[in-house]
C-alpha positions as CSV (number, residue, x, y, z in Angstrom):
1,M,218.1,128.7,28.4
2,S,217.7,131.9,30.3
3,I,219.8,134.9,29.2
4,E,220.8,137.6,31.7
5,L,219.2,141.0,31.5
6,V,222.6,142.6,31.0
7,Y,223.0,140.9,27.7
8,I,219.5,141.9,26.6
9,K,220.3,145.5,27.4
10,K,223.6,145.2,25.6
11,V,221.9,143.9,22.4
12,E,219.4,146.8,22.5
13,K,222.2,149.3,23.0
14,E,224.3,147.8,20.1
15,L,221.3,147.9,17.8
16,E,220.5,151.6,18.7
17,K,224.2,152.5,17.9
18,L,224.0,150.5,14.6
19,K,220.8,152.4,13.7
20,K,222.4,155.7,14.4
21,D,225.5,154.8,12.3
22,L,223.4,153.4,9.4
23,S,221.7,156.8,9.1
24,K,225.1,158.3,8.3
25,V,226.0,155.8,5.6
26,R,224.5,157.6,2.6
27,S,226.2,160.9,3.5
28,W,229.5,159.1,4.0
29,E,229.3,157.4,0.7
30,L,228.6,160.7,-1.1
31,E,231.5,162.3,0.7
32,I,233.8,159.4,-0.3
33,K,232.8,159.9,-3.9
34,V,233.5,163.6,-3.8
35,L,236.8,163.1,-2.1
36,K,237.9,160.5,-4.6
37,E,237.0,162.8,-7.5
38,K,238.8,165.7,-5.9
39,L,242.0,163.7,-5.2
40,N,242.0,162.2,-8.7
41,S,241.6,165.6,-10.3
42,Y,244.5,167.1,-8.3
43,K,246.8,164.1,-8.8
44,S,246.1,163.9,-12.6
45,S,246.4,167.6,-13.2
46,G,250.2,167.6,-12.8
47,F,250.4,170.3,-10.1
48,S,253.8,170.7,-8.5
49,L,253.3,169.8,-4.8
50,T,256.8,170.5,-3.5
51,S,256.3,174.0,-2.3
52,R,256.1,174.0,1.6
53,S,255.9,176.7,4.1
54,S,255.2,176.6,7.8
55,D,252.8,179.5,7.6
56,V,250.9,178.5,4.5
57,V,248.6,175.6,3.9
58,T,249.8,173.9,0.7
59,L,248.1,171.6,-1.7
60,D,250.1,168.7,-0.1
61,D,248.4,169.6,3.2
62,I,245.0,169.6,1.7
63,L,245.6,166.3,-0.1
64,A,246.9,164.6,3.0
65,R,243.9,165.8,5.0
66,D,241.5,164.6,2.3
67,E,243.2,161.2,2.1
68,T,243.0,160.8,5.9
69,R,239.3,161.7,5.8
70,L,238.7,159.3,3.0
71,N,240.5,156.5,4.8
72,T,238.5,157.2,8.0
73,L,235.2,157.2,6.1
74,E,236.0,153.9,4.3
75,S,237.1,152.3,7.6
76,N,233.8,153.5,9.2
77,L,231.8,151.9,6.4
78,D,233.7,148.6,6.7
79,Y,233.1,148.5,10.4
80,I,229.4,149.2,10.0
81,N,229.1,146.5,7.4
82,Y,230.8,144.1,9.7
83,R,228.4,144.9,12.6
84,L,225.4,144.7,10.2
85,N,226.5,141.3,9.0
86,K,227.0,140.1,12.6
87,Y,223.3,141.0,13.3
88,K,222.1,139.6,10.1
89,A,223.4,136.2,11.2
90,S,221.5,136.7,14.5
91,L,218.3,137.5,12.7
92,N,218.0,133.9,11.4
93,V,216.8,132.8,14.8
94,L,213.7,135.1,14.6
95,N,210.3,134.4,13.3
96,D,208.9,136.6,10.5
97,N,207.1,139.0,12.7
98,E,210.1,139.5,15.1
99,Y,212.4,139.9,12.1
100,E,210.1,142.6,10.6
101,V,209.9,144.5,13.9
102,I,213.7,144.5,14.4
103,N,214.3,145.4,10.8
104,R,211.9,148.3,10.9
105,R,213.1,149.5,14.3
106,Y,216.8,149.4,13.8
107,L,218.1,148.3,10.4
108,S,215.9,150.0,7.8
109,V,217.3,153.4,7.0
110,E,214.1,154.4,5.2
111,C,212.1,154.1,8.4
112,K,213.0,157.3,10.2
113,R,210.0,157.3,12.6
114,N,210.3,153.8,14.0
115,S,208.3,153.9,17.2
116,Y,206.3,150.9,18.3
117,E,203.2,152.8,17.4
118,K,204.4,153.6,13.9
119,I,205.5,150.0,13.3
120,A,202.2,148.8,14.7
121,K,200.2,151.0,12.3
122,D,202.3,149.9,9.3
123,M,202.0,146.2,10.2
124,H,198.3,146.5,11.3
125,Y,198.9,145.1,14.8
126,S,198.6,146.7,18.3
127,H,201.7,148.5,19.7
128,M,201.6,146.0,22.6
129,T,202.0,143.1,20.1
130,I,204.8,144.9,18.4
131,K,206.5,145.6,21.8
132,R,206.1,141.9,22.7
133,W,207.6,140.7,19.4
134,H,210.5,143.2,19.8
135,D,211.3,142.0,23.3
136,S,211.1,138.4,22.2
137,A,213.4,139.1,19.3
138,I,216.0,141.0,21.4
139,K,216.0,138.1,23.9
140,K,216.5,135.6,21.1
141,I,219.4,137.7,19.6
142,A,221.0,137.9,23.0
143,E,220.7,134.2,23.5
144,Y,222.2,133.6,20.1
145,Q,225.1,136.0,20.6
146,Y,225.9,135.5,24.3
147,G,224.3,132.2,25.3
148,S,226.2,129.0,25.6
149,I,226.4,126.7,22.7
150,E,225.3,123.1,23.3
151,I,227.3,120.5,21.5
152,A,225.3,117.5,20.3
């Protein structure tokens, strides 16, 4: 089965976006922790939150803003996990070398410098071999996600 170039480019673009979002996860998790602690301390302290003025930012306003931010961050994390799980299913069609290249290039947060040359050096292969495995893996993922399913 031959997959169209547009789907191959789409997979690469989606993986680049996922990589960018994964780099934000740790800071989002820390911010969620801080927001939850802040909200719990305000709510458990028994402050009166009924005073409102159109010119003054009240504690109610701060809590509402923080709760909105908390919900947004939690939704972002849920969506990233969904996208990550979608790609993890696709990775099952790859051989070990292709899997390692895709994991290092896009999915491993620890690998900040994930050029073909850096991956090649770490894996003890040439950068051309790494590029070939990468391209093969992207094609297989695109075929898995966008190709037609044959029914036996």
